[in-house]
C-alpha positions, 0 to 999 in steps of 0.5 A: 834449700828445697824447691819449696817448703811443701815438697818435703814428703820423705827423706830425699830432699830435692836440694841435697848433695849427691849421695845424701839420699840413702837415709830412710827414716820411718815415721815412728823413728822420726817421732822418737827423734822428735821426742828426744830433741824436745826432751833434750831442749827442755833439759838444756834450757832448764840446765842453763837457767837452773840458778834462777829456778832455785828461787825465781823471786829471790835470785837474779842473773849476775851479769845483767840484773838491770835488764832482768829488772826491765823485762820483769817490769815490761811484763808487769806493765803490759799486763796492767795496760791490757787489763786497764785499757792503757796504751801498752806502747807509751807510758807516763809511769816512768820518766815523769813528766815526759813519759817513755816511748816503749815502741822505740824500746824492746816492749815485748808486747805480745809476751806481756799480753799472752803471759798476763794471766801468769804474771798476775798469778805468780808474779813478773819474776817467775813469768820472766823465768818461764819465758826465758826457759821456753825461749831457749827450748823453743829455739832449738825445737823450731830449728830442728823442725825446719831442718827435719821437715823442710831443709835436711830431712834426716832427723838425726842431722836436724837434731845436731843442727837444731840443738847447736843453733838453739844453744849456740854461744850467742843464745846462751850469753843472751840468756842473761835476761834478754827475752827478745834475743832468746826468742830465736824460735821466730827466725825459723818460722820467718824463714819457712813462711818466706820460702812459702811465698813462692808456692803456687796455688793448690787445687781446691777452694779459692783460699787454697788456689790463691797460695800467694794471698794465704802465704802473704797474710800468714807471713804478715801476721808473723812479722807483726808478732816478731816486731812486737817481741824482737824488732832488731832480730826481725830486722837482722832476719830480713837482711840475712834472708835478703842476702841469701835469696839474692845470691841464690837467685843470681846463681846460674843454676837457679836463675831460671827457677828464681825468674819463674817464681818471682811473680808469685813471690812478689805478690805474696811479699806485697800482701805481707807488707800490706798485712804487717803495715796495717797491724803495725801502723800505730807502733811504726808511727810511734817508733819513727814519729811519736813523742820521745823518739830518737835516732840511732842508739844509745850505745857506741857501735865501736865498742859494741862490735865483734872482735875478730879474734872472738870468732875463734874464742870460747864463751864464758858459760861453756865447758871450755869456759869452765876449764878456763879457756874463755876470754874477755873479748866481748863488750860484756858477758851478755854479748858473746855473739860469736865465740865458736872456737877454732875447732868449730870454725875448722869443722865448718870449713871442712863441712863446706868443702865436703858438701861442695865435693858431692853437690850438684850445680843446684845445691852449690847455689845453696852452699854459695848463698850460705857462705856469702851470707855468713861472710857478709854478716861476719864482716859487718859484725866487726863494726866500723873499725877492725879490732883484733884481740882487744886492740883497735886498728885503723882499718875501716870496715863496711859498717862505717858507711852502712852504720850511717843509714837510717834503721841500721844506725840503731843496730849494734854491729856485734849482734849481726854475728848472731846470724852466723850461728844458724848458717853454721848449724845448717852446714853441720846438719847437711854434712851429718846427713851426707855422712849418715848416707855413706856410713861405710867410709873409714873417714866417717869415724874421724868426722864424728870425732871432729864433731865431738872436738868442736861441739863438746867444749861449747856445751853450756853451763848454768848462768851465774846468779845472785841473791837479789835485794828484796822488795821492801815491805813498804811496797809489798804491804801496800803501805806506799798507798797511804803516802802517794795518791793514785798516779802520784810520783814516788822515787827511790834513792838512788833514782831508778836507772840502768845501774840502780834498777830497784824502783822498776822492780818495786813498780812491777810488784805493785802493778802485778799485785793490783795495788795500783800504780805509782810513777817514777821520775826516771827509769831504765829505758832508751829515750832522747837526749844523747849526742847528735840527736841520738838516744841515751839510757835513761833521762837527762841527769838533773842535780838531785839524781847526779848527787845521789848517784855520785854518793852511790858510786863513790861512797862519799857524801857530797858537799851540800850548800843551800843553793844545792838544796834549792836546786834539789827542791826544784828537781823534785817539784819538776818531777812532782815527787810526793815521797822519797824512799830509801830501802835498807838494801840497795842494788847496784847492777855495776857496783856495790851501793852503801845505803848508809852513805845514801841516808846521810846524803839524802838527809843533808839534802832533804832533812831528817827522814821518818821510818816507815815499815822497813824504809826511810821516807821523806815527804816532799810533795803536797801530801 
């Protein structure tokens, strides 16, 4: 790392390995590389998402359509909350009558607010796709900028590192609908502003002289933005930076420098905490003490842990995966958080050895911090019990203890492997800078071959997409408004949960097209009700949703008695449902759904329906 981010004024970096200072890059050449990286990042992002661009309103990702429905709903709800003065962090439009605490979910409130005009203009589906594409491109560009301007200097080396990080296997797998995790552009900005905390003041105005105050305020605002887009990613970044700085500062070569910078750094960090605390006071209170909160997570940390063998495996959406070299070692295709392949792991070790060979004592402190941080997060990503090639072992791991701590117990250990990719990208960039500074050595060609062998199989391929079920005319034409009063409750069959997300798509359409809002008795969200006080996905099941979900999942009409009908009527009364609606086509995110079985099941429970537009409808409320 440079002594401070402000010290990058030319190709020579204060913390480069010996012999890496020979690459001289003119301003015009640097700008040409800047343009190439920008175009390449946008092209790769468009390539990964090309299946959705074919028809943003008519197609969805194949492997994670439920999360796509959730994020589209969050964009529509956020725009609605902004324009109607509603609380963007708590809603009663889902999970009637209890509501949903969006502060403990991934609410992406900043994205929802910034892109609200676009959501109203083109709809939540297209807005979702725009953000997803920009996320991927911006992550690569932001890392390139940090590397080229503040860490490595050589723009070509920075391009290699930035493009690798931006389109690493973990980023591409999370492009299956995760607008939070693909917002990786936040990480280099957070790293940049964190290192800026140690800067002394500059001559000039009081604002410039008080560098710790300025830098603390800027980082505090950035922390608040990051929390509102990707709180889990912010937490992981803070952990990684903390481990890195601790190792770096304790190294004998950096100890005196760290001790001298500590007072300024601590003052700036205090301002950061105060600024972020003020901006996030209400979201944090809602998160930890508000209604409908929960502890831990609704996901099993044993299942959602990284397989040790996954680090040497190839991801599905890559050239290697296209060639059939991929594996099924991830909990699901959205969580291929490592999957670097054996050649890249070997290359990373070789880069580390090469850099160590030419590094002075100061740069070895940086290499040590990189290595230790990568090792720590690799081991933590393996979760509470080691798993090798799909087989669980009895070997306990550190996360078994750390995972019991507050906040950490809400993290999925597998995702901690996402921290490793930027560290590998940094090693790759440093090594390229060193090799370009020593171009006449015969071994250089072998290094370029090694880079090609390691990186080409990881080139991403487009996400798998599918045709999505259309929003019924009953919703798009606004017919629902004749059956449901403002704020009244409508429920589709099956009820809206993660595996049957249609209801949230319908509600998102109504909100984004200013039709008003109908409420849903369920929804795809994280809320209380899990074992041991932990969270669960969706509401606690009742009789009605259990019966129709069994019919949807297994394709059989359940046995219905008069007692069953009474329990169902009690459920509908509890939820204050006005109408029950069944579309002709029902989307099952994990299994196919037979709409005819659902029609016969709901008729057995509620009696004959009426046909309205393109849906079957049961009027069960006061209307």
